[in-house]
C-alpha positions in Angstrom: 141.9 102.9 124.5 139.1 104.2 126.5 137.1 105.8 123.6 137.3 102.6 121.3 136.3 100.5 124.1 133.6 102.7 125.0 132.3 102.7 121.4 132.8 99.1 121.1 130.5 98.4 124.3 127.7 101.2 122.7 128.0 99.3 119.4 127.5 95.8 121.1 124.7 97.1 123.0 123.1 98.4 120.0 123.4 95.2 118.0 122.0 93.2 121.1 119.0 95.8 121.0 118.5 95.1 117.1 118.6 91.5 117.7 116.2 91.2 120.5 114.0 93.6 118.6 114.1 91.0 115.6 113.4 88.2 117.9 110.2 89.6 119.3 107.1 87.3 118.6 105.1 88.5 115.7 101.6 89.7 116.9 98.9 87.7 114.7 95.7 87.5 116.4 93.8 84.1 115.3 90.2 86.1 115.4 91.7 89.0 113.3 93.6 86.6 110.7 90.4 84.6 110.3 88.0 87.6 109.7 90.4 88.7 107.2 90.6 85.4 105.6 86.9 85.3 105.4 86.9 88.8 103.8 89.4 87.6 101.0 87.0 84.7 100.4 83.9 87.0 100.2 85.6 89.1 97.7 86.4 86.1 95.4 89.4 84.5 97.2 92.0 84.6 94.5 93.6 88.0 93.6 93.7 88.5 89.7 97.2 88.5 88.3 96.5 92.1 87.2 93.4 94.4 87.2 92.4 97.8 85.5 89.6 99.9 86.9 88.4 103.2 85.4 85.9 105.6 86.3 85.1 109.3 87.2 86.4 111.3 90.1 85.1 114.5 91.8 88.0 116.3 93.8 86.9 118.9 96.5 89.7 121.2 97.9 88.2 124.0 100.0 85.9 126.0 97.8 87.4 124.2 94.6 85.8 121.5 92.8 87.5 119.5 89.8 86.0 116.6 87.9 88.0 114.1 86.0 88.9 110.6 85.3 90.7 107.8 87.4 92.4 104.7 86.4 93.5 102.3 89.1 95.8 99.4 88.3 97.2 96.4 90.1 99.5 93.6 89.4 99.9 90.8 91.6 100.1 91.5 95.2 102.8 94.4 95.1 102.2 96.7 92.3 99.4 99.5 92.1 99.0 102.6 90.4 96.3 105.5 90.6 96.3 108.0 87.8 93.8 111.0 88.1 93.4 113.3 84.9 91.4 116.4 85.2 91.4 119.8 83.1 94.2 121.2 85.3 96.5 118.2 84.7 97.3 114.8 86.1 98.5 113.1 89.1 99.5 109.7 90.0 101.1 107.4 92.6 102.8 104.4 91.4 104.0 101.6 94.0 106.2 98.6 92.9 107.9 96.2 95.1 108.3 98.4 98.0 109.5 101.6 96.1 107.1 104.6 95.1 106.9 107.9 93.1 104.6 110.5 92.6 103.8 112.2 89.6 102.2 115.8 89.3 102.0 117.1 85.9 105.3 116.3 84.3 107.5 116.3 87.2 108.1 112.9 89.0 109.6 112.3 92.4 110.5 109.2 94.3 109.0 109.0 97.8 110.9 108.3 100.8 110.4 105.3 102.8 108.0 106.8 105.6 105.6 107.6 102.4 106.3 104.3 100.7 104.7 102.1 103.4 101.4 103.8 102.9 101.8 104.3 99.0 100.0 100.9 97.8 96.5 101.8 96.2 93.8 100.7 98.9 91.2 101.2 96.3 91.1 97.3 95.6 90.5 95.9 99.1 91.0 92.4 97.9 94.7 93.1 96.9 95.3 95.2 100.0 94.1 92.3 102.4 95.7 89.4 100.5 99.0 91.4 100.3 99.0 91.8 104.4 98.1 88.2 104.7 100.5 86.9 102.5 103.6 89.0 103.9 105.4 87.0 106.8 106.2 90.4 108.6 102.6 91.6 109.1 100.9 91.7 112.5 97.1 91.5 113.2 95.1 92.8 116.0 91.3 92.6 116.6 90.1 95.7 118.1 86.2 94.7 118.4 82.8 94.9 117.2 81.4 98.3 116.2 78.6 100.0 114.5 79.5 101.9 111.1 76.5 103.8 110.2 73.8 100.9 110.6 76.1 98.2 109.7 77.8 95.9 112.4 81.5 95.9 111.6 84.7 94.0 113.0 87.5 96.6 113.6 90.8 95.4 113.0 94.4 96.9 112.7 97.3 95.6 110.8 101.0 96.7 110.2 104.5 95.6 108.7 106.6 95.0 111.6 109.8 94.7 109.5 110.8 91.7 111.7 113.1 90.3 108.7 114.6 93.7 108.2 115.7 94.8 111.5 117.3 98.1 110.0 113.9 99.1 108.9 112.1 98.4 111.9 111.7 102.1 112.5 109.2 102.2 109.8 106.7 99.9 111.3 104.7 102.6 113.2 104.2 104.5 109.9 102.5 101.3 108.2 99.7 100.8 110.3 96.2 100.5 108.9 92.7 100.2 110.5 90.0 98.3 108.6 86.4 97.7 109.2 84.9 94.4 107.9 81.1 94.0 107.6 80.1 91.3 110.1 77.6 89.9 107.8 78.8 90.0 104.3 82.5 90.1 105.2 83.3 93.0 102.9 85.5 95.7 103.9 83.6 98.9 104.7 86.1 101.3 105.6 90.1 101.5 105.7 92.2 104.4 107.4 95.7 105.2 108.1 98.0 108.1 108.7 100.5 109.6 106.5 103.8 111.3 107.9 107.0 112.2 106.5 108.8 111.6 109.4 108.6 110.8 113.4 108.6 113.0 116.3 106.6 116.2 115.7 106.1 115.8 112.0 102.2 116.3 111.2 100.0 113.3 110.6 97.6 113.2 107.5 94.7 111.0 108.3 93.4 109.1 105.3 90.1 107.4 105.1 88.3 105.4 102.6 84.7 104.0 102.5 83.7 101.3 100.3 80.3 100.6 98.7 78.4 99.3 95.8 80.5 96.2 95.4 79.8 94.2 92.1 81.1 90.9 90.5 83.5 91.3 87.9 84.7 88.1 86.5 84.3 86.3 89.8 85.8 89.1 91.9 84.0 91.7 94.0 85.0 95.5 93.4 83.9 98.3 95.3 82.2 100.7 92.6 81.7 103.7 94.9 84.9 104.7 96.9 84.7 107.9 99.1 88.1 109.3 100.1 88.8 111.9 103.1 92.2 113.7 104.0 92.4 115.2 107.1 88.9 114.4 108.2 87.5 116.4 105.1 85.7 114.7 102.0 88.3 115.0 99.2 87.4 112.4 96.6 84.4 110.6 95.2 85.3 107.9 92.7 82.8 106.0 90.7 84.0 103.1 88.9 
């Protein structure tokens, strides 16, 4: 009976650890929450039930440059899609209700959970922030005031703690996003995060988006210029 007893003790300890982890207080820094709420208000306050943005995109990969079109769609707070079409083909990432798939040409594959947590399109910051603020498991941290170029910004960090889903709490570290909010206008200026397929020695792919040229469309402010970098190298310039 020693082996079953030892297993029972190990299982009990594991369940206790999960229970304790799920009971940890959710970190929601009041200053960070207030700044993000003000940012949502500055962008219009109300998330449209759906949105469609189209534009041009220039992709740079080493010495290769592609030009094409982009279509960015959102529905409510939890569905987004980005589709890029160039003369060499199409690519897309579709995110819906905590599931995501990637399309390359005619091939589609479902993304595993470590990638899913950063698959929501960040191109429409209003949806990103409203989604985070409305999710009960999101934690917020204020990291201080900085300067981005010649603009004073607030630097914040937020992530999904998966507090209500203990079996998925290992994904929390994959969901961390940083945001820099203009201290005067309240508009998001930059969002960054890392993409990783797994923990441990799995390499990180830093992703950074810089927003500018916000314009009012139906009472909502949308960035009409988005510059995206991968691993510290400029990759895409999007003009809506």
